[in-house]
C-alpha positions in Angstrom: 0.0 -0.1 -0.1 1.3 3.4 -1.1 1.9 6.1 1.8 1.0 9.7 1.6 1.8 12.2 4.8 0.6 15.7 4.5 2.4 18.5 6.6 0.2 21.6 6.8 1.8 24.9 6.4 2.7 27.8 8.5 -0.2 28.7 11.2 -2.3 25.8 10.2 -3.5 22.9 11.5 -4.3 19.3 10.0 -8.2 20.6 10.4 -7.9 23.6 8.1 -8.3 24.3 4.5 -8.2 21.4 2.1 -6.2 18.8 4.1 -8.9 17.0 5.2 -10.5 16.6 1.9 -7.2 15.7 0.3 -6.8 12.9 3.3 -10.4 11.6 2.3 -9.6 11.5 -1.1 -6.6 10.0 -1.2 -7.8 7.3 1.2 -10.5 6.5 -1.5 -7.7 5.7 -3.9 -6.1 3.1 -1.5 -3.7 5.4 0.1 -2.5 5.1 3.6 -2.7 8.7 4.4 -0.9 10.5 8.0 -2.2 13.8 8.4 0.5 15.6 11.1 -0.3 18.7 13.7 3.0 19.9 13.5 4.7 21.8 16.5 5.2 25.4 17.3 3.1 26.6 14.0 2.9 30.2 14.9 6.5 30.4 14.9 7.7 27.6 13.1 11.7 26.3 13.2 12.7 24.2 10.8 14.7 21.9 12.8 11.9 21.2 15.3 10.1 20.5 12.3 12.4 18.1 11.0 13.3 16.4 14.4 9.4 16.2 14.5 8.8 14.1 11.4 12.0 12.1 12.1 10.2 11.0 15.1 7.0 10.1 13.3 8.4 8.9 10.0 10.9 6.2 9.6 12.7 5.6 6.3 11.9 8.7 4.2 13.9 11.4 3.0 12.4 15.0 3.3 13.1 18.1 0.9 11.8 21.5 1.6 10.1 22.8 -1.1 8.5 26.1 -1.2 6.3 26.5 2.0 5.6 22.3 2.2 7.5 19.2 2.3 7.7 16.7 0.0 8.6 13.5 0.7 10.4 10.8 -1.5 10.0 7.3 -0.5 
């Protein structure tokens, strides 16, 4: 089963904007979806976010691109 990790942007959370819709649509297509609530979203620090993701996601490579993470498995 293919996995998708959704990481929200600055000052957001997993229930805002289109994140719930995207999660539901991907699950309909058979993906295993995880939507994270990142720490300290009002004043994010890249080191905190990467550390958090390293604890939650194993064996993936993270790329920071624009205002979101693209995760290459």
